C-alpha positions in Angstrom: 0.0 0.1 0.1 1.1 3.7 -0.9 2.2 4.9 2.7 1.4 8.5 1.6 -2.1 7.6 0.6 -2.4 5.9 4.0 -1.3 8.9 5.7 -4.1 10.9 4.0 -6.8 8.4 4.9 -5.8 8.2 8.4 -5.5 12.1 8.9 -9.1 12.3 7.3 -10.5 10.2 9.9 -8.5 11.9 12.6 -9.7 15.4 11.8 -12.4 15.0 14.6 -9.5 15.3 16.9 -8.9 19.0 16.1 -10.7 20.0 19.5 -9.4 18.8 22.7 -10.3 15.5 24.0 -12.0 15.3 27.3 -10.0 14.5 30.4 -6.6 15.6 31.3 -5.0 12.2 30.5 -5.4 12.1 26.6 -2.7 13.0 24.2 -4.2 16.0 22.0 -3.8 15.7 18.3 -4.2 19.2 16.7 -2.8 21.3 14.1 0.4 23.4 15.3 2.8 24.2 12.5 2.1 27.2 10.2 2.6 30.9 9.5 2.0 33.7 11.5 -0.5 36.4 9.8 -0.8 40.3 10.4 -4.5 40.0 10.5 -7.4 37.6 11.9 -7.3 34.6 12.0 -3.7 35.7 12.9 -2.0 32.1 12.0 -2.3 29.7 9.1 -1.9 26.3 9.6 -0.1 24.6 6.6 1.6 21.1 5.8 4.5 22.5 3.5 7.2 24.9 4.3 9.9 25.8 1.8 13.4 25.2 3.3 14.1 29.0 3.0 11.4 29.8 5.3 11.0 29.8 9.0 8.5 27.3 10.9 6.3 28.5 13.5 3.8 26.8 16.2 0.7 28.1 17.5 -1.9 27.2 19.8 -5.3 28.9 20.6 -5.9 29.0 24.3 -9.6 29.8 23.9 -9.8 26.5 22.0 -7.5 24.7 24.3 -8.0 26.2 27.6 -6.1 23.3 29.5 -2.9 24.6 28.2 -3.1 28.0 29.7 -0.3 28.4 32.4 1.3 25.3 31.3 5.2 25.2 30.7 6.0 22.8 27.9 8.7 21.8 25.9 8.5 22.4 22.4 10.0 19.7 20.0 10.6 19.4 16.6 11.1 15.8 15.9 11.6 13.4 12.9 8.1 11.9 11.9 6.9 8.7 13.3 3.8 6.6 12.6 1.3 6.1 15.3 2.8 2.5 15.8 6.4 3.7 16.0 5.3 6.5 18.7 3.6 3.7 20.6 6.9 1.7 20.5 9.4 4.5 21.0 7.8 7.9 22.5 11.1 9.3 23.4 11.4 13.0 22.1 14.5 13.9 20.0 14.5 17.5 19.0 16.2 18.2 15.6 16.7 21.9 15.4 20.2 23.2 15.5 19.1 25.0 18.9 17.4 22.2 20.2 14.2 21.9 22.4 12.5 25.2 23.4 10.6 25.8 26.7 7.5 28.0 26.5 4.6 29.1 29.0 1.6 29.2 27.3 -0.7 32.1 28.4 -4.5 33.0 28.4 -5.5 35.4 25.5 -5.1 35.1 21.8 -3.2 32.9 19.4 -0.9 35.3 18.4 0.4 35.7 22.0 1.1 31.8 21.8 3.0 31.8 18.5 6.6 30.8 18.6 9.4 30.2 16.1 10.6 26.6 16.2 12.9 26.5 13.3 14.8 29.3 11.7 15.0 29.5 7.7 17.2 27.1 6.0 18.1 25.1 9.3 16.0 21.8 8.8 16.7 19.3 6.2 14.7 19.4 3.2 16.5 16.8 1.0 14.0 14.1 0.2 15.9 12.7 -2.5 13.4 11.8 -5.4 10.6 12.5 -3.0 9.0 15.9 -2.3 9.1 16.9 1.5 11.0 15.7 4.4 8.3 15.0 7.2 8.5 16.2 10.8 6.3 16.2 13.8 5.6 18.8 16.4 5.1 18.0 20.1 4.4 20.2 23.1 5.7 18.2 26.2 3.5 19.5 28.6 4.6 17.4 31.5 8.3 17.6 30.4 9.1 14.2 30.6 10.8 13.9 27.3 8.4 11.7 25.8 5.0 11.9 24.0 2.4 10.9 27.0 -0.7 11.9 28.3 -1.4 15.7 28.5 0.9 16.2 25.5 -0.2 17.9 22.3 1.0 16.6 19.0 0.7 17.6 15.4 1.6 14.5 13.3 0.3 11.4 15.2 -2.0 9.8 12.6 0.2 8.7 9.8 0.5 12.2 8.0 3.4 14.1 9.4 2.8 17.6 11.1 4.7 19.3 8.5 7.1 18.9 5.4 10.1 20.7 4.5 10.6 21.2 0.9 13.1 22.0 -1.3 13.3 24.2 -4.6 10.9 22.1 -7.0 12.5 24.2 -10.1 15.8 22.2 -9.4 16.9 19.0 -10.9 16.2 15.7 -8.8 19.0 13.3 -7.6 19.2 11.0 -10.6 21.3 11.5 -13.7 19.3 11.2 -17.1 19.6 9.5 -20.1 17.9 10.8 -23.6 17.4 8.7 -26.3 15.7 9.7 -29.9 14.5 7.1 -32.2 11.7 6.1 -34.6 9.3 3.1 -34.0 9.3 0.4 -36.4 7.1 1.2 -39.2 5.2 -2.2 -38.9 4.8 -1.9 -35.0 3.5 1.8 -35.5 1.0 0.6 -37.9 -0.3 -2.0 -35.5 -1.1 0.6 -32.9 -2.8 3.1 -35.3 0.2 5.4 -35.4 0.8 7.4 -39.2 4.1 6.4 -40.7 4.9 9.7 -40.8 4.9 10.5 -37.0 7.1 7.5 -35.8 9.5 9.8 -33.7 10.0 9.4 -29.7 12.1 11.4 -27.4 12.9 9.3 -24.3 14.0 10.5 -20.9 14.9 8.0 -18.0 16.8 7.6 -14.9 20.4 6.5 -16.2 20.5 3.8 -13.2 16.9 2.6 -14.1 18.5 -1.0 -13.7 18.8 -0.6 -10.0 15.3 0.8 -9.7 11.6 -0.9 -9.5 8.8 0.2 -11.8 8.5 3.7 -12.4 5.6 6.1 -13.5 5.3 7.1 -17.1 4.6 10.3 -18.5 3.7 10.8 -22.3 4.2 14.5 -23.8 2.2 15.1 -26.8 3.4 18.0 -28.9 1.3 20.7 -30.4 0.8 21.8 -34.0 3.9 23.3 -35.8 6.0 22.1 -32.8 8.8 19.4 -32.7 8.3 16.5 -30.2 12.0 17.1 -29.2 11.1 20.4 -27.9 10.3 19.3 -24.2 13.7 18.7 -22.9 13.1 21.0 -20.0 10.3 18.8 -18.9 11.7 15.1 -19.9 14.9 15.9 -18.0 13.2 17.4 -14.8 10.8 14.8 -14.3 13.1 11.8 -15.1 15.7 13.2 -12.5 13.0 12.4 -10.0 12.5 9.1 -11.1 9.9 9.0 -13.9 10.2 7.8 -17.4 9.2 10.5 -19.9 8.4 9.9 -23.6 7.7 12.9 -26.0 6.5 11.6 -29.5 5.5 13.2 -32.7 2.0 14.0 -33.0 -0.5 14.0 -36.2 -1.8 17.4 -35.2 -2.3 18.9 -38.7 -5.6 17.3 -39.5 -6.8 18.3 -36.0 -6.7 17.3 -32.4 -8.9 14.2 -32.8 -5.9 12.6 -34.8 -3.7 13.8 -32.3 -5.6 11.9 -29.8 -5.3 8.7 -31.8 -1.6 9.4 -32.0 -1.2 9.7 -28.4 -3.3 6.6 -27.5 -1.2 4.7 -30.1 2.2 5.7 -29.0 1.4 5.1 -25.5 0.4 1.8 -26.1 3.3 1.0 -28.7 6.0 2.3 -26.1 4.8 0.1 -23.3 4.8 -3.0 -25.8 8.2 -2.3 -27.4 9.9 -1.6 -24.0 8.8 -4.9 -22.6 9.7 -6.6 -25.6 13.4 -5.1 -25.2 13.0 -3.2 -28.5 13.7 0.4 -27.0 17.2 1.5 -25.3 18.7 -2.0 -25.6 16.2 -3.5 -23.2 17.3 -1.2 -20.3 13.6 -0.3 -19.5 12.1 -3.7 -19.7 10.3 -4.4 -16.5 10.6 -0.9 -15.1 7.5 0.6 -16.5 4.6 1.0 -14.4 1.8 0.8 -17.0 -0.9 1.4 -14.2 0.5 5.0 -13.4 0.5 7.0 -16.7 0.4 10.8 -16.9 -0.6 12.6 -20.3 0.8 15.9 -21.0 -0.2 17.7 -24.1 0.4 21.2 -25.6 -2.0 23.0 -27.8 -3.8 20.7 -30.4 -2.0 17.9 -28.6 -3.3 19.5 -25.2 -6.8 18.9 -26.6 -5.9 15.7 -27.9 -5.1 14.2 -24.7 -8.6 15.2 -23.3 -10.3 13.5 -26.6 -8.0 10.6 -25.9 -9.4 10.1 -22.5 -12.9 10.4 -23.8 -12.4 7.7 -26.1 -11.1 5.5 -23.1 -14.3 6.6 -21.2 -16.8 5.6 -23.8 -14.8 2.6 -24.8 -14.2 3.6 -28.4 -10.7 3.1 -27.7 -9.5 -0.3 -26.0 -5.7 -0.1 -25.7 -3.8 -3.5 -25.3 -1.2 -2.6 -22.5 -3.2 0.0 -20.3 -6.7 1.3 -19.6 -8.7 4.2 -18.5 -8.1 3.6 -14.7 -4.3 3.7 -15.5 -4.4 7.5 -16.7 -3.7 8.9 -13.4 -3.3 12.7 -14.5 -4.1 14.7 -17.8 -2.2 18.1 -17.9 -3.2 20.3 -20.9 -0.8 23.2 -21.7 -2.9 25.9 -23.6 -5.2 23.7 -25.2 -7.6 24.5 -28.3 -11.1 23.5 -28.1 -12.0 22.6 -31.9 -14.3 19.6 -30.9 -16.4 20.8 -27.9 -17.9 18.8 -25.1 -19.2 15.9 -27.1 -15.4 15.0 -28.0 -12.9 17.0 -25.9 -14.0 16.0 -22.6 -11.8 14.8 -19.8 -14.8 13.4 -17.6 -13.9 12.0 -14.4 -10.0 12.2 -14.8 -7.9 13.9 -12.6 -7.6 17.0 -14.9 -5.2 20.1 -14.9 -5.3 22.9 -17.2 -2.3 25.6 -18.0 -3.3 29.0 -19.4 -1.1 31.7 -20.7 -2.5 35.1 -20.3 -0.3 36.6 -23.1 -1.0 33.5 -25.4 -1.6 35.2 -28.9 -2.3 31.6 -30.6 -4.8 29.9 -28.6 -5.7 33.6 -27.0 -9.0 33.3 -25.3 -10.7 35.5 -27.6 -14.2 36.2 -27.6 -14.3 36.4 -31.2 -13.7 33.9 -34.2 -10.1 34.1 -34.7 -9.8 30.2 -34.4 -12.9 29.7 -36.6 -12.0 27.6 -39.8 -14.5 29.5 -41.9 -13.9 33.0 -40.4 -17.7 33.1 -39.9 -19.1 30.9 -37.0 -18.6 32.0 -33.6 -16.8 28.8 -32.3 -14.7 30.0 -29.4 -12.0 27.3 -30.2 -9.4 29.6 -28.5 -10.9 29.4 -25.1 -9.0 27.2 -22.7 -11.0 27.1 -19.8 -13.7 25.1 -21.3 -12.0 21.9 -20.8 -11.3 22.3 -17.1 -15.0 23.3 -16.5 -16.2 20.2 -18.2 -14.1 18.0 -15.9 -16.3 16.1 -13.2 -13.6 14.6 -10.9 -10.4 16.3 -9.3 -9.7 19.5 -11.2 -7.1 22.2 -11.4 -6.2 25.4 -13.3 -3.0 27.3 -13.5 -3.1 30.6 -15.1 0.3 32.4 -15.9 0.2 35.9 -16.8 3.0 37.5 -19.1 3.6 34.6 -21.1 3.1 33.2 -24.5 2.2 30.0 -26.3 5.6 29.0 -27.3 7.3 29.7 -24.1 6.1 26.5 -22.8 8.3 24.5 -25.1 12.0 25.2 -25.7 12.0 25.4 -29.6 12.7 28.0 -32.0 13.7 31.5 -31.3 12.2 32.3 -28.1 11.9 36.0 -28.7 10.7 36.0 -32.3 8.2 33.0 -32.1 6.9 33.5 -28.7 3.3 33.8 -29.9 2.9 36.2 -26.8 1.1 39.7 -26.9 0.8 42.0 -24.0 2.4 44.0 -21.2 5.0 42.6 -18.7 6.6 39.8 -20.6 8.1 37.3 -18.4 10.1 35.4 -20.9 10.8 31.6 -21.6 13.2 31.3 -18.7 10.7 32.4 -16.0 7.9 30.4 -17.6 9.8 27.1 -17.4 10.7 27.7 -13.9 6.9 28.2 -13.1 6.0 25.2 -15.4 8.5 22.7 -13.7 8.1 24.0 -10.2 4.4 23.0 -10.4 4.5 20.0 -12.7 6.7 18.1 -10.2 4.2 18.6 -7.3 1.3 18.2 -9.7 2.5 14.8 -10.7 3.7 13.6 -7.2 0.2 14.3 -5.8 -1.7 12.7 -8.3 0.5 9.8 -8.8 2.1 9.0 -5.7 -0.3 10.6 -3.2 2.4 13.0 -2.1 1.0 15.1 0.8 3.0 18.4 0.9 2.6 18.6 -3.1 -1.2 19.7 -2.3 0.1 22.9 -0.7 1.5 23.9 -4.2 -1.5 23.3 -5.8 -4.1 25.0 -3.4 -2.3 28.0 -1.5 -2.3 31.2 -3.1 0.7 32.0 -5.3 1.5 35.2 -3.0 2.0 33.1 0.2 3.6 29.7 -1.1 5.4 28.8 -4.6 8.4 27.2 -5.9 11.4 28.7 -4.3 13.3 28.9 -7.7 10.8 31.3 -9.3 11.8 35.1 -8.9 10.2 36.9 -6.3 11.5 40.3 -7.4 9.5 40.4 -10.7 6.2 42.1 -10.5 5.4 40.6 -14.0 5.2 37.0 -12.5 1.8 36.5 -11.4 0.2 33.0 -11.1 -3.4 31.7 -10.0 -4.6 28.5 -9.1 -8.1 26.8 -9.2 -8.6 23.4 -7.2 -11.7 21.5 -6.9 -11.7 18.5 -4.8 -13.7 15.8 -7.0 -14.3 13.2 -4.1 -17.6 11.3 -4.4 -17.9 11.9 -0.7 -16.8 14.2 2.0 -17.9 17.4 0.1 -20.7 19.6 0.4 -21.9 22.0 -2.1 -23.6 25.1 -1.0 -24.1 26.6 -4.5 -22.5 25.7 -7.7 -25.3 27.6 -9.9 -26.0 24.5 -11.8 -29.5 24.1 -10.6 -32.1 26.4 -9.1 -31.6 29.3 -11.4 -33.5 31.8 -9.3 -31.2 34.3 -7.8 -32.6 34.0 -4.3 -32.3 30.1 -4.1 -29.0 28.3 -4.0 -28.3 25.0 -5.7 -28.7 23.3 -2.4 -32.0 24.5 -1.9 -31.8 27.4 0.8 -32.5 31.0 0.6 -30.0 33.6 -0.7 -30.3 37.2 0.3 -28.2 40.2 -1.1 -28.1 43.9 -1.5 -25.0 43.9 -4.1 -25.3 45.9 -7.2 -26.1 44.5 -11.0 -26.4 41.0 -9.8 -26.8 38.3 -12.5 -26.9 34.5 -12.4 -26.0 32.7 -15.3 -23.8 31.0 -17.7 -20.1 31.9 -17.5 -19.9 32.8 -21.0 -19.2 36.3 -22.7 -22.1 36.8 -25.1 -20.4 38.8 -28.1 -17.4 39.1 -29.8 -15.1 41.3 -27.8 -14.4 41.9 -24.0 -15.2 45.4 -23.9 -17.3 46.6 -21.3 -21.0 46.4 -22.0 -23.8 46.5 -19.5 -26.0 44.1 -21.7 -23.1 41.5 -21.4 -22.8 40.7 -17.4 -20.6 37.9 -17.8 -18.1 40.0 -20.0 -14.7 38.4 -20.0 -16.1 34.8 -18.9 -14.7 31.9 -21.1 -15.5 29.1 -18.9 -18.5 28.1 -20.8 -19.4 28.1 -24.4 -22.5 28.3 -26.4 -23.9 25.7 -28.8 -22.4 26.5 -32.3 -23.2 25.4 -35.8 -20.4 22.6 -36.1 -20.8 20.9 -32.8 -23.5 20.0 -30.4 -21.4 21.5 -27.7 -23.3 23.4 -24.9 -20.9 24.2 -22.0 -23.1 25.1 -19.2 -20.7 26.3 -16.4 -22.8 28.7 -14.4 -22.0 31.3 -11.6 -23.0 34.6 -10.4 -21.7 38.1 -11.1 -22.3 41.3 -9.2 -20.6 44.7 -8.1 -20.5 47.3 -5.6 -19.1 50.9 -5.4 -17.7 52.9 -2.4 -20.5 51.4 0.0 -20.8 48.3 2.2 -22.9 45.5 0.6 -23.4 41.8 1.2 -24.3 38.4 -0.5 -25.4 35.7 1.8 -26.4 32.1 1.5 -28.5 30.2 4.0 -27.1 26.6 5.0 -29.7 24.1 4.5 -30.9 22.5 7.6 -28.9 19.2 8.4 -25.7 20.4 6.6 -24.9 23.0 9.5 -22.1 21.0 11.2 -19.0 22.7 9.7 -16.6 20.8 11.8 -17.0 17.8 9.4 -15.0 19.7 7.0 -11.5 21.2 6.8 -12.1 24.1 4.5 -15.0 26.5 3.1 -13.9 27.0 -0.4 -15.1 28.9 -3.5 -13.4 30.2 -6.8 -13.6 33.8 -8.1 -12.6 36.3 -10.4 -12.5 40.1 -11.0 -14.9 41.1 -13.7 -12.6 42.0 -16.8 -12.6 45.6 -17.9 -15.7 46.5 -15.7 -15.2 50.1 -14.8 -15.0 49.1 -11.0 -12.1 46.8 -12.0 -10.0 49.2 -14.1 -10.7 52.0 -11.3 -8.9 50.0 -8.8 -6.2 47.8 -10.2 -4.5 45.3 -8.0 -5.7 42.4 -5.8 -9.3 42.3 -4.8 -10.2 41.4 -1.3 -13.6 41.1 0.9 -14.6 39.4 4.0 -16.3 36.0 4.3 -18.4 35.8 7.4 -20.1 32.7 9.3 -23.0 33.1 11.5 -24.3 30.3 13.9 -27.8 29.5 14.9 -27.4 31.9 18.0 -26.3 34.7 15.9 -22.8 34.6 16.8 -20.6 35.7 13.7 -16.9 35.4 12.8 -15.4 37.2 9.7 -12.3 36.3 7.9 -10.8 38.8 5.2 -9.6 36.7 2.2 -6.5 38.8 2.2 -5.1 37.6 5.3 -3.5 34.8 3.8 -1.5 36.7 1.4 -3.4 37.8 -1.6 -6.9 38.4 -3.1 -8.8 37.9 -6.2 -6.1 38.5 -9.1 -5.8 41.7 -11.1 -7.0 40.6 -14.8 -4.4 40.6 -17.1 -4.3 43.9 -18.9 -3.7 42.8 -22.5 -5.2 45.3 -24.8 -7.2 46.4 -21.6 -8.3 43.2 -20.3 -8.7 39.7 -21.3 -10.8 36.9 -19.7 -11.9 36.4 -16.2 -9.0 34.3 -14.4 -10.7 32.4 -11.8 -8.7 31.2 -8.6 -10.0 29.1 -5.5 -9.8 30.5 -2.1 -9.9 28.1 0.8 -10.5 29.1 4.5 -9.8 26.6 7.1 -13.2 26.0 8.9 -11.6 26.1 12.6 -9.8 29.6 11.9 -13.3 31.0 12.4 -13.1 30.0 16.0 -9.9 31.7 16.8 -9.5 33.9 19.7 -12.6 33.2 21.3 -15.3 34.3 18.8 -17.8 32.0 20.5 -19.1 30.7 17.1 -20.6 27.3 17.1 -19.0 25.5 14.1 -21.4 22.6 14.5 -24.5 25.1 13.8 -23.5 27.5 11.1 -26.6 28.8 9.6 -25.4 31.4 7.1 -22.1 32.3 4.9 -22.2 35.8 3.9 -19.7 37.6 1.7 -19.3 41.3 3.0 -18.1 43.7 0.4 -17.1 47.3 0.4 -14.8 49.8 2.2 -15.5 48.5 5.8 -14.5 44.7 4.7 -12.0 44.9 1.8 -11.7 46.8 -1.5 -13.9 49.8 -1.8 -15.1 48.8 -5.1 -15.3 45.8 -7.3 -17.0 43.5 -9.8 -16.7 39.8 -9.1 -17.7 36.4 -10.6 -18.5 33.7 -7.8 -18.9 30.1 -8.2 -18.4 26.5 -6.5 -19.0 27.6 -2.8 -18.5 24.3 -1.0 -17.4 22.6 2.2 -14.7 20.4 1.5 -11.8 18.1 2.9 -8.4 16.9 1.5 -9.4 13.4 0.4 -6.6 11.6 -1.9 -7.3 11.7 -5.5 -9.8 8.9 -6.8 -7.0 7.4 -8.9 -4.9 6.5 -5.8 -7.2 3.8 -4.6 -5.7 1.4 -6.7 -2.1 2.4 -6.1 0.0 -0.4 -4.5 
């Protein structure tokens, strides 16, 4: 069994232990490691720390009154499993300064926050892994052992925290690269055109000493060369993956690229096991149950089409099946075929979008139309991620172009970039590699700290190697937990189209201005602000067109406020009021592109999220407390499409410092907007308000 996955499962069960256990004799498991904040809730509990950042510990005396007045040893220790702790409860601090002693006081969480490890003092070398695990123990009887009355972050399998190194840097393995052509007859057997035989292979040089390794397949875009992905191949192979980039039949269209991807994946596995590739060096070392597809442009749409064929059974490869595709990552995909064909369904799906892309440019008009007449929206990348029904993610990189995601050609003259503030190919690659590694580690191996890279706002946590002094580097993330169980959707706007009723059936109240609920689809041929187009700049959905039966129907709500306080509030349906069953309150949102309120206050937009319990007690958190807000839209030609990002607020944060709120009986979630609560004016799109946990991706259930 995958031990990372086991940790995730156990930790989810152990979430009920976030409140102190009754009786003084118990060991209390709770979150302890994190970062201090300058405003309420004054501390964020996290799992991953970059090695160049300090580690802090905090405990809220209003939630844990038994610790008030206690003088405890504060230990940072190497992580142990629950059984290891039972066998050896001795505490050995691993920080250079050793164990600290601290007396915890009544009052606030910020008064009970201490730094336990300075930046760059803990080991972060996890080898081919991602994150060295540590636990935190408050030894309140000071007996040097984990025992009754102590507090621990990390008892239930998942570590208290993980120290991570620079994910943009190469891993520990030397890499061998081979370029070759498949045998013509073999290619024909697997449906690969005779002029698309090329493969570029990367693997750890010492693969003979290794077990079965996950397989990453890269499918190039139209006009690209399959040898232009060295940066991805070398990076992932240095961490213990086998990577193969193949030539691709993109010119006829993405559906033909899909056929080529399906065939090359099957033929590669076949030929490796037959000993026909790399003189047999890889035979017995490919894990065909763990496959990642990465596509670029038409190839990026192609990998979604390929999965659709596995999903509907029209493709039946010999050596792998649908459940073996652990992740699909589409870089700047076209959408020529629509939801009937280019559909990732229940796959773990990830989308890359470049805000300065002048090829797949996200335009509202018909620049990607074959006939120059029909409004086909073929250049809008967000359609694909919104079609996905499982775990899905989106990463938007501002200031970069279509060709900067590969490494071919003249990067300056053929970048397919337009817009202000270019970040260049080098920085684009640092972002790409820095996030691809945790993305694949999480979905293929169940790596726990990798999830922090994918869910925390870029401003507060990102790969070390990405420059921090370049204001042009702006990255946003969407993340939606696709687990069948363990989530509760308060409002995704897909049902109950009345503006005063949520999709969960409860009442919605508001006094915000110009509210519209509907499809996330700009309704004309430009992104110029027009009051008759309330979803101006929205490209998550697409209209039915004359060439396909596509009808993408992602819906949301849009509204604004101007220099006055306003609100938008969801009632919580009866029976769903216990927020302690969930780790996060989550939603996705974006600023409305080119709306006068957006243009008037360029910058991150913030507002306050308020919970109210059945007794009328409220607690407020400004979304900017964690290091960001809803990102300023990229100002290409005055603005481009709405760039959604996900905000996740830990439910227990609303109870900090004795708010008195009853998290087991929350009756309403409210957004308070305006000068008293954040940005004085704004226009925002909101969707997917939900309660969620950190269940492992569906695909990991079969990992052994």
